[in-house]
Phi, psi and omega in degrees: 000135178285140180233141178243133176245142172203159176243139179234146180228152175199130184051245175251012182266144177230134185233124169260122192243134177235120179258130173224146174296130185190214187264352182100020175280133178244126177237131181237125184035055179059021175239162180288162183295319184286330173294317184279328175245091181285336178279125182303318186292322175294326177299304189298321176297324188288318179267012182307312180301329178288323176295314182291328179269006182050044179234037186288325177264356185281334194234148169264134187242121172247127186232133169246124182223147173202164184081154180070198180242194182299313186294314180296322178292320180301315178296320181290321174298316184302311183297316180299322182290313182300315180295319182294322178295324175290328173299316180300308185221112187292337184290341182289339184300325176304327176277324189276328188293315186293337175284347180081020187270351178262006184255128177284140182280115185277359184287126178236165178290131180282143184281157181281140180260153180290143180080003176234162179289315179218208185297317185238330187286135182254165175287154183302132179275129178237118186288325179229000000 
């Protein structure tokens, strides 16, 4: 059986995605998809590439993810699935690219600077 692999990243989360032709079963870190993502919005975000390409029940998806939080991992899975779908069938790029699903989100957390409370927030200024 042919298998298509891709890696997705978002913030500090990394997801390794494996697509195989099957019945539509999705497994994340050896848990069911609904068990791993209890929040509906994260589930929707993660499987958006499958919905756009009308291939929701066509593939079994096995995902290993770590780092970041739920939202970051959902974004990483989204990019990984999109890349794996393009590897499966190059014509799907035309549907995924206009939706921005093949672009890695470059936004990262800005580091805290010395002499400040957070990355941009400063301590209260006192003139006297």
